C-alpha angles and dihedrals in degrees: 000000000000117000118218126189118203112207109208126042129227095017117144092231095044097047090044092052092048090051094045091054093045091052098042113017107023094136094051103045138036116205132196130174129211131196114240099191107086098039095243088120088079089072096052119102109238094185098101094059128093095197139017115210105198113203099150109121147117114260119221109257103148127102118202128350116003129195125267090243093054091047088054089049092058092053093044094056107024095040115018097036091048094050093044092051092049092050092053091047090053092048091048093052103254110158100214140029120194117197125195106222120160146228083254088088087078094056132240128341119273112269116267108287095027132091133230117184118172124212133175091280097054111114122225112258111173115199097203144017091268090060092042091051088059092048092048091051091051089050089052094046103046096065090057092063110110142151090283101033121055117202115202119193114193118195104186125176121229111333120211142168142120109333094009122146134216126048099347098067087050092055090047092053091051091048090057094046107044130062091198134043132179115253114227126172108236137139123223131179109219134172125214111222097241091049086054092047091053090047092054091046088055090050088057097038092051096039092233132186131187138056120311136189109203119186141152116283090248134047119244129228115208095224096047090045091058090049091048093051091050092050090053086063096045093257132125127226117188111214112220122202126207099059095101093101093052093048091049087055091050092050089067088062104040131024090215091084093062091042089057102033104023123103127247120158144156120231106258090235090057093063100045118117135186093248125046115258100155094093094155127053116216091261093051093046092053091050089050093045095048098036 
């Protein structure tokens, strides 16, 4: 039985992964979680664990300019804490360290009407200190990789599922309130939480190292997603074409338009893995999330 330590309590990803393993693979993996806030984790012996799944971090929730103090906080938690934890894990003899980075390392979505598809040669280009804190963490973690210490960097796109936070719940709320919604052609990579959980399990099982870009098997379209969410609740949303020009004007005023209707996707080839992890299609994942 492989032992996994999740560093960071009460995170959506960490708690979802623990639940996923308990419900599906309880005889194959043992999971514990440790709080990283008060510093007591530094006194814990990591030597009994096969893998550390590091989910402790500060999510990006700021729009516009942030304070110097908040900027320092991003780097302290997302960068310094991650690297310090990995160094301790290596010293204590842990075999693997899995770090949750993000597609945010590539910057913002393309503006509405434009495309942005990322492949293996696309350079990182963070648009803010949150994205840069993830890049700097990766830069600090990758040199720790060695024959006896496997470093895994995960750069997932938007993660969603039952109980998730961020942009998905906002779309779900809109889907239940409006009978009409603008149709805009865009292309988004997304990742259903249970597809992510299975991918992380495979990382542990196969003792992987390197950088990975997990995503759903299909791209998502924001407008179709809203319609799909509504249908999961027995409601109908009519998608109306012809609003692209108005949304482009609105995008000059608020960044929320490009967040919702801009494009940001990974090349499908980038996300292929030797073992299947995309257990749920987009349609199935919406049914599971909204059910």
